[in-house]
C-alpha positions as CSV (number, residue, x, y, z in Angstrom):
1,M,34.2,23.9,-31.9
2,T,33.4,25.6,-28.6
3,E,34.3,23.2,-25.8
4,G,31.7,22.0,-23.3
5,P,30.5,18.9,-21.5
6,G,28.0,18.2,-24.3
7,L,25.6,19.8,-26.7
8,R,21.8,19.4,-26.4
9,R,19.1,20.4,-28.8
10,D,17.8,22.8,-26.2
11,N,21.0,24.8,-25.9
12,F,22.4,24.6,-29.4
13,D,20.8,26.2,-32.5
14,W,21.1,23.0,-34.5
15,E,18.7,24.0,-37.2
16,R,20.8,27.1,-37.9
17,F,24.1,25.2,-37.9
18,L,22.7,22.5,-40.0
19,E,21.8,25.1,-42.6
20,L,25.3,26.6,-42.4
21,L,26.8,23.1,-42.8
22,G,24.8,22.8,-46.0
23,L,26.3,26.1,-47.1
24,M,29.8,25.0,-46.4
25,H,29.2,21.8,-48.4
26,R,27.8,23.9,-51.2
27,I,31.0,26.1,-51.2
28,R,33.3,23.1,-51.3
29,A,31.4,21.4,-54.0
30,F,31.4,24.6,-56.1
31,E,35.2,24.8,-55.7
32,E,35.7,21.2,-56.7
33,E,33.5,21.5,-59.8
34,A,35.3,24.7,-60.7
35,I,38.7,23.0,-60.4
36,A,37.4,20.1,-62.6
37,G,36.2,22.7,-65.2
38,Q,39.6,24.3,-65.3
39,K,41.2,20.9,-65.9
40,E,38.9,20.5,-68.9
41,G,40.0,23.9,-70.2
42,L,36.6,25.5,-69.5
43,V,38.1,28.2,-67.2
44,L,40.7,30.6,-68.5
45,G,43.0,32.2,-66.0
46,A,43.6,31.3,-62.4
47,I,41.3,29.8,-59.8
48,H,42.1,30.4,-56.1
49,P,40.1,27.7,-54.2
50,S,38.8,28.3,-50.7
51,I,38.6,24.7,-49.7
52,G,39.3,24.5,-46.0
53,Q,38.2,28.1,-45.3
54,E,34.4,27.6,-45.7
55,A,33.6,28.5,-42.1
56,V,34.7,32.1,-42.5
57,A,32.4,32.6,-45.5
58,A,29.5,30.9,-43.8
59,G,30.0,32.3,-40.3
60,V,30.4,35.9,-41.5
61,C,27.9,36.1,-44.3
62,G,25.3,34.1,-42.4
63,N,24.9,37.2,-40.2
64,L,24.5,39.7,-43.0
65,E,21.3,41.0,-44.6
66,T,20.8,40.8,-48.3
67,A,20.9,44.6,-48.5
68,D,24.3,44.7,-46.8
69,L,27.3,45.2,-49.1
70,M,30.4,43.0,-49.4
71,L,33.8,43.2,-51.0
72,S,36.0,40.1,-51.4
73,T,39.4,38.9,-52.6
74,H,40.7,36.9,-55.5
75,R,39.7,33.9,-53.4
76,G,36.1,34.9,-53.4
77,H,33.9,32.1,-54.6
78,G,32.8,31.0,-51.1
79,H,32.1,34.6,-50.0
80,T,30.0,35.2,-53.1
81,L,27.9,32.0,-52.6
82,A,27.5,32.7,-48.9
83,K,26.2,36.2,-49.7
84,G,23.4,34.7,-51.7
85,A,24.6,34.7,-55.3
86,D,23.2,32.0,-57.6
87,G,25.6,29.1,-58.1
88,L,24.6,28.5,-61.7
89,A,25.2,32.2,-62.7
90,M,28.5,32.0,-60.9
91,M,29.6,28.8,-62.7
92,R,28.5,30.3,-66.0
93,E,30.7,33.3,-65.2
94,L,33.7,31.2,-64.6
95,F,33.1,29.3,-67.9
96,G,32.5,32.6,-69.7
97,R,29.0,31.7,-70.7
98,K,25.8,33.5,-71.3
99,G,23.9,34.3,-68.0
100,G,27.1,34.7,-65.9
101,T,26.8,37.2,-63.1
102,C,29.0,39.6,-65.0
103,G,28.1,38.4,-68.5
104,G,31.2,36.2,-68.5
105,K,33.5,39.2,-68.4
106,G,34.6,39.2,-64.8
107,G,35.6,35.6,-64.4
108,S,36.8,34.0,-61.1
109,M,38.9,36.9,-59.6
110,H,36.4,39.6,-60.4
111,I,33.1,37.9,-59.8
112,A,30.3,40.1,-58.5
113,D,26.6,40.2,-58.0
114,F,25.1,43.6,-57.1
115,G,21.7,42.0,-56.7
116,V,22.8,40.4,-53.4
117,G,25.1,43.2,-52.4
118,M,28.3,41.5,-53.6
119,L,30.3,44.4,-55.0
120,G,33.0,42.2,-56.3
121,A,36.0,40.1,-55.8
122,N,39.3,41.8,-56.6
123,G,42.4,40.4,-58.3
124,V,44.6,43.1,-56.7
125,V,45.6,42.2,-53.2
126,G,44.2,44.8,-50.7
127,A,42.4,46.8,-53.4
128,N,39.0,45.9,-52.0
129,I,39.7,47.6,-48.7
130,P,39.5,51.3,-49.9
131,I,36.5,50.4,-52.1
132,A,34.7,49.0,-49.1
133,T,35.6,52.1,-47.1
134,G,34.3,54.3,-49.8
135,A,31.0,52.3,-50.0
136,A,30.7,52.5,-46.2
137,H,31.2,56.3,-46.3
138,A,28.4,56.6,-48.9
139,L,26.1,54.5,-46.7
140,K,26.8,56.8,-43.7
141,L,26.1,59.9,-45.7
142,Q,22.8,58.4,-46.8
143,G,21.9,57.5,-43.3
144,S,21.4,53.9,-44.3
145,R,21.2,51.0,-41.8
146,Q,23.2,48.9,-44.3
147,I,26.8,48.0,-43.5
148,V,29.8,46.9,-45.5
149,T,31.9,43.8,-44.9
150,C,35.3,43.6,-46.4
151,I,37.1,40.2,-46.5
152,F,40.8,40.0,-47.3
153,G,43.8,37.7,-46.7
154,D,46.7,38.2,-44.3
155,G,48.9,39.1,-47.2
156,A,46.9,42.3,-47.7
157,V,48.0,43.8,-44.4
158,N,51.4,44.7,-45.8
159,R,50.0,46.8,-48.6
160,G,49.3,50.5,-48.4
161,P,45.5,50.3,-48.9
162,F,45.2,48.3,-45.7
163,M,46.3,51.2,-43.4
164,E,44.8,53.9,-45.6
165,G,41.4,52.2,-45.7
166,L,41.3,51.3,-42.0
167,N,42.4,54.8,-41.0
168,W,39.7,56.5,-43.0
169,A,37.1,54.1,-41.6
170,R,38.2,54.9,-38.0
171,V,38.4,58.7,-38.5
172,F,34.9,58.9,-39.9
173,D,33.4,56.0,-37.8
174,L,32.2,54.2,-40.8
175,P,29.8,51.2,-40.8
176,V,32.3,48.6,-42.0
177,L,33.5,45.2,-40.7
178,F,37.0,44.3,-41.8
179,V,37.6,40.5,-41.9
180,C,41.1,39.2,-42.2
181,E,41.0,35.6,-43.5
182,D,44.4,34.6,-42.1
183,N,45.5,31.3,-43.8
184,N,49.1,31.8,-42.9
185,F,50.4,32.3,-46.4
186,S,50.8,35.3,-48.7
187,A,50.6,33.3,-52.0
188,T,53.6,31.0,-51.6
189,T,55.4,32.8,-48.6
190,R,54.6,32.4,-45.0
191,T,53.1,35.7,-43.9
192,R,54.9,35.8,-40.6
193,E,58.2,35.8,-42.4
194,M,57.4,39.1,-44.1
195,T,55.2,40.8,-41.5
196,G,56.6,42.9,-38.6
197,G,54.9,43.2,-35.3
198,A,52.0,41.2,-33.9
199,G,50.0,40.9,-37.1
200,A,46.8,42.2,-38.6
201,G,44.8,42.7,-35.4
202,A,47.6,44.7,-33.7
203,R,47.7,47.1,-36.7
204,A,43.9,47.6,-36.6
205,E,44.1,48.2,-32.8
206,S,46.8,50.8,-33.3
207,L,44.2,52.8,-35.2
208,G,41.7,52.5,-32.4
209,I,39.6,49.8,-34.1
210,E,38.1,47.2,-31.8
211,T,39.5,43.8,-32.8
212,T,38.6,40.1,-32.2
213,E,40.6,37.0,-33.1
214,V,38.8,33.7,-33.6
215,D,39.5,30.1,-34.7
216,G,38.4,30.4,-38.3
217,N,37.8,26.7,-38.6
218,D,35.2,26.7,-35.8
219,L,31.9,27.7,-37.5
220,T,30.2,28.3,-34.1
221,A,33.0,30.7,-33.0
222,V,33.1,32.6,-36.2
223,D,29.3,32.9,-36.2
224,A,29.2,34.3,-32.7
225,A,32.1,36.7,-33.2
226,A,30.8,37.9,-36.6
227,R,27.3,38.5,-35.1
228,A,28.6,40.6,-32.2
229,A,30.8,42.7,-34.6
230,I,28.0,43.2,-37.1
231,D,25.6,44.2,-34.5
232,A,28.0,46.8,-33.2
233,V,28.7,48.2,-36.6
234,R,25.0,48.4,-37.5
235,A,24.4,50.1,-34.2
236,G,26.6,53.0,-35.2
237,Q,29.6,52.1,-33.1
238,G,32.1,52.5,-35.9
239,P,34.3,49.9,-37.7
240,R,35.2,46.5,-36.3
241,F,38.0,44.1,-37.2
242,L,37.8,40.3,-37.1
243,T,40.7,38.0,-37.6
244,C,39.8,34.4,-38.5
245,H,42.7,31.9,-38.4
246,T,42.3,29.2,-41.0
247,Y,44.1,27.3,-43.7
248,R,43.6,26.6,-47.3
249,M,43.8,22.9,-48.2
250,T,44.9,23.5,-51.8
251,G,47.8,25.5,-53.2
252,H,47.6,29.2,-53.8
253,T,45.9,28.4,-57.1
254,S,44.3,25.2,-58.3
255,V,47.4,24.2,-60.2
256,D,49.9,25.1,-57.4
257,P,51.3,21.9,-55.9
258,A,52.2,23.8,-52.7
259,A,55.5,22.0,-52.3
260,Y,56.6,24.9,-50.0
261,R,54.3,23.4,-47.2
262,P,55.4,20.3,-45.2
263,A,53.1,17.4,-45.8
264,Q,52.7,16.8,-42.1
265,E,51.5,20.4,-41.6
266,V,48.8,19.9,-44.3
267,E,47.6,16.7,-42.8
268,E,47.4,18.3,-39.4
269,W,45.1,20.9,-40.8
270,R,43.1,18.3,-42.6
271,G,42.3,17.0,-39.1
272,N,41.0,20.5,-38.3
273,D,38.5,20.6,-41.2
274,P,35.7,23.1,-40.5
275,I,33.0,20.9,-42.1
276,A,34.1,17.8,-40.0
277,R,34.2,19.9,-36.9
278,L,30.7,21.2,-37.3
279,E,29.5,17.7,-38.0
280,V,30.9,16.6,-34.6
281,A,29.0,19.3,-32.9
282,L,25.8,18.4,-34.7
283,R,26.2,14.7,-33.8
284,M,26.6,15.8,-30.2
285,A,23.3,17.7,-30.5
286,G,21.6,14.5,-31.7
287,I,21.7,14.8,-35.5
288,E,22.0,11.4,-37.1
289,D,24.8,10.4,-39.4
290,A,22.3,9.6,-42.1
291,Q,21.0,13.1,-42.2
292,L,24.5,14.6,-42.4
293,T,25.4,12.2,-45.2
294,E,22.3,13.1,-47.1
295,L,23.0,16.8,-46.7
296,H,26.5,16.3,-48.2
297,R,25.2,14.2,-51.0
298,S,22.4,16.6,-52.0
299,E,24.6,19.6,-52.1
300,A,27.3,17.8,-54.1
301,A,24.6,16.5,-56.5
302,A,23.1,20.0,-56.9
303,M,26.5,21.5,-57.7
304,A,27.3,18.8,-60.2
305,E,24.0,19.6,-62.0
306,I,24.9,23.3,-62.0
307,A,28.3,22.5,-63.5
308,R,26.7,20.3,-66.2
309,T,24.2,23.0,-67.1
310,A,26.9,25.7,-67.2
311,R,28.9,23.5,-69.6
312,E,25.9,23.2,-71.9
313,T,25.1,27.0,-71.8
314,D,25.7,29.0,-75.0
315,W,28.5,31.5,-75.4
316,P,27.5,35.2,-75.2
317,E,27.0,37.1,-78.4
318,A,30.2,38.6,-79.7
319,A,28.6,42.1,-79.8
320,G,28.2,41.9,-76.1
321,A,31.9,42.6,-75.7
322,F,31.2,46.2,-76.4
323,T,28.4,46.7,-73.8
324,D,29.1,47.9,-70.3
325,V,32.2,49.8,-71.7
326,Q,32.6,53.4,-70.8
327,D,33.2,55.8,-73.8
328,V,35.4,58.6,-72.5
329,G,36.0,60.1,-75.8
330,D,39.1,60.5,-78.0
331,P,42.2,61.6,-76.0
332,R,43.5,63.4,-79.1
333,E,40.5,65.8,-78.9
334,R,40.3,66.5,-75.2
335,A,42.3,65.9,-72.0
336,Y,40.8,63.9,-69.1
């Protein structure tokens, strides 16, 4: 939280931040229900929870327009919700049920909702970066005022698509905001132990991309930095790069015990919880505890109902497995 002698209702946009607090509660409740569903055997494959990183999703996506495009990572539930996707359709997607955002075919790591500009999460680390760059190039050729936001983890900076995508975006001054959600770990390895130099931001700056670093657990700081970067990108000033330092409170996946992290470190980060920090700021602005408690309760209850409905939803028709599949012909008859 941005420091100061005190927050008053007349100098703090408490209504906006109360709304974003509700979004963060919604994201966390979704992740908790998804984890519960996986334990019941309702989710096949891995789930990568974003518990502890909610301020990045809320602070960045809270400044985007519905028409703007976004690409996410394998840890993309929070980003997708924050971009405006329907929670029930998302939960149905995870459970493989009828009415899922991708018909139950994408699942957790490839969830998408083109209706809100969410072009998809991606199970391949860094693969979303060149896709976002290509989408941004298309928008520039069209003369659109839309922009693209691409969110990826710190592990992606060591893969080829990172430098390729950022270089292309800089050379052609494309309307794209790159957001590094730096949670200190590349799966189960500390990123700093396998990354040379000063990190993600330094690599972006080496290509001439203006870069900002921010405390990713401070919603007010993320919100301000994202707004400034998005305004610059939309104004035609080329790509921008935002590094948000945060921490995931779970393991790499929902079944990862994360024994590679010292317990004291985890507890210290629990004391830096983005939801709790924003609640402190709202209390300083005069919001009563009862209102904050009710907001948490209502979001958790709504997500519990979504999970219940998703569980009771029918399976898709088997014939649907053959829809949305490209027929490229018989390779024995013609070459590609």
